[in-house]
N, C-alpha and C positions, 0 to 999 in steps of 0.2 A: 633319736634317743626315745626310750619309752620306760616306765617306772610303774610299780604294783606294789604299794606298801599299806600294811594292815598293823593296827595298833589297839588294844583293849584300853577303855577309859572308865576310871571310876565316876560315872555319872548319869544320870537318866538320859535316855534318847533326845529328848525334847529340849535337853540344856545343851547338849552338843549342837544339834540342828541350828538353833538360835545363831550361833558364830556363822553360820553360813548364809544371814540375811545380807541383801545388797545395801541395806541402808546403814549398816556400820562394820564395814570390812578391815578396818584398822588394826583390829584385836589378834586377826590371824594372820594378816598381810599388812605389815607396819609400813610398807612403801606405797601402798595404795592411799592416795589422798582423797580420792570421791569415787562414787559410783553415781552416775545421772541418767535415768530411764530416758530411752528414746522410744520405745514401744514397749508397753506391759499389756500382755496378753492373759486371760483368765480363761483356762489354765495356762501357765507361764511356757512351756516351749514354744519357741518362734521369737520370744522377748528378747529385746536386746537394751544394753547400755553402754554410754560411755563411762570409760574406767580412766583415770588420770593415776599414774604411776610416777614417782620420784625414784631417780637413782642419782645418789650425791646432789649435783646441780641441775642435772638434767631432767625435764619434766617431760614425759610422753603419754599421750592419749590414744585408746584404741576402742574399738566397739567390740563388746563382748556379746555373744548370742547363746542364750540358753536354748540346748539341743535336747534335753531330758529333763522331767521334772517328777518325782514321786514322793508323796508326803503320807505316809500310811502309818499307822500307830506302830509296828515293829519294823519298818524298813523304809528308809528315806533316802533318796538320791536326787543329785542335783549334776546334770553335764553341761559343761561350757566349751565355747570354743570362739578364739579370735587369732588375729594376725600379729605377732609381735615383732616391733621394730622392721616391719616390712620385709622380714628376712623367713620368720618361722611361724608355722601353722601350729597353734598350742592347743591341745584338747585336753581339759581336766575333768575326771569324775570324781564325785564325793559322793561315797555310799556310806549308811549307818546301818548296822544292825543290831536290834534290842537283844541284848544277851540276858538281862534281869532288869528288874526295875530301878537298878542303880548302876548298871553295866551297859556299856555300848562299845560295838567293835566299828572303828573307823577306818574304812578302805580308801585309800587315795591313789588312782589311776589317772596315768597321764602321758601324754607324749608331745615332743616337738620334733616336726618335720619340716626339713629346709625347702623353700617354696622359690629358692633360685640358686644358681651356681655359687654365689659366696656362701650363702647359709648352708649349702651342701658341704661346701668345702669346710667351713668351719667346725660343722658336725664331725667330719671325718677326722680332722686335725686335732680336734679337742681330745681331752681323756677320755677314755672309755669309762665311764661310770657306772658302776653297779647300782642298779636299780635307783637312779635318779642322782644319786649323790649327795654331798652333804644339804644342799639346799632342800632337796625334797624332805631327809631325814628332819631337818629342823623345823620344817612345815608340820609334819606330823607331831612332832614332840611339843610345838606350840600350840596346836590343837587340843593335844591332851591336857596339857597345863592349865590353858583357859578355862575348859570345860569342867576340869576338877576343881578349879579355884571357884568358879560358879556354883557348883553343886555344893561345896562347903559352905559357902556364904548362905545359899538358901536353906541349908540344915540348922544354920546358927539363928 
């Protein structure tokens, strides 16, 4: 499954970018309980951290690797990769493009690829969801909502 969604956010690029800091993932990923650095490089590509995720009563941890990182005034990008539930290789890319001082385009690109027979079968049998389905749509809307809330607070 692959997706590529864009949304315009009424907030400065730096305000949106702050939401993607590993120190506080819960604002945009409420099921993530924590991120703990394993290796923190400078620059960040090649860095990795243990992410703990809760789904109902089940908790799972996996290692996330930062594969790309760009932090420029008008363009920001973070790409990460991890193995989810020992079934899927997940790749996520978050891109921010400055449109104006108070407007940013957020692009969310991702894929889940089955890494074994069970996972490949699950993906084939699962619903064909256009552009990632409701989970991806909700994530994009959450980023927009949180960033615009922060931008409004900083104006007041």
